[in-house]
N, C-alpha and C positions, 0 to 999 in steps of 0.2 A: 504494500500500500504506500504510494507516494502522492502527497498532495502539496502543492506550492501555495504560499500566501505571502502577503506583505504585512509586516508588523514592525513598528518603530522605524520605518523607512528602510527596512532590510528585507531581502527576500529569504524566506525560510521554507524548508522542505520537511514535512512530517513524514518521516521514514517508517515509523511503526506507531500504532496507537493502541488503545486499550483492547480493541477487538483482535489484534494480531499478537498481543502479549499476554492474553488471558487476564486482562484487567490490572496488570501489575504496574505498567508505566507507559509513558509516551516518549518516543525518541525523535527529537527535532534537531535538524542540522541547519546552521546558518553562519554567515560570516559577517561580523560587525566591525565597523570602523573603530580604531583605538579611541577610548574614552566614552564609548556608548554605554549608557546605563539604562536598565529597565526601571519603571516606577516602583516604589516600595509597595509591598502587599499590605492592605489595610485591615486584614482580619487575622485573628489567631487560629481560626478554624481550618485554615489551609496549611498542610505540611509543605514546606518548600525544600525539597530534596533535589538539588540540581548540581550538575558537575559541568564546568566549563573548561575548555582547554584552548590554548592558542599556539600556533606554530610560528 
């Protein structure tokens, strides 16, 4: 499953989602410009388990 979308001015590809991972996680690929930040999460009910790597 691959779906492309624009978020925060960046092209992202959803490589795997909950339907292909048994509801465990979503795998999203994207390349951001240096210094790009996502907005803070405003609720404590959402677990924010994310890993970012840069080359």
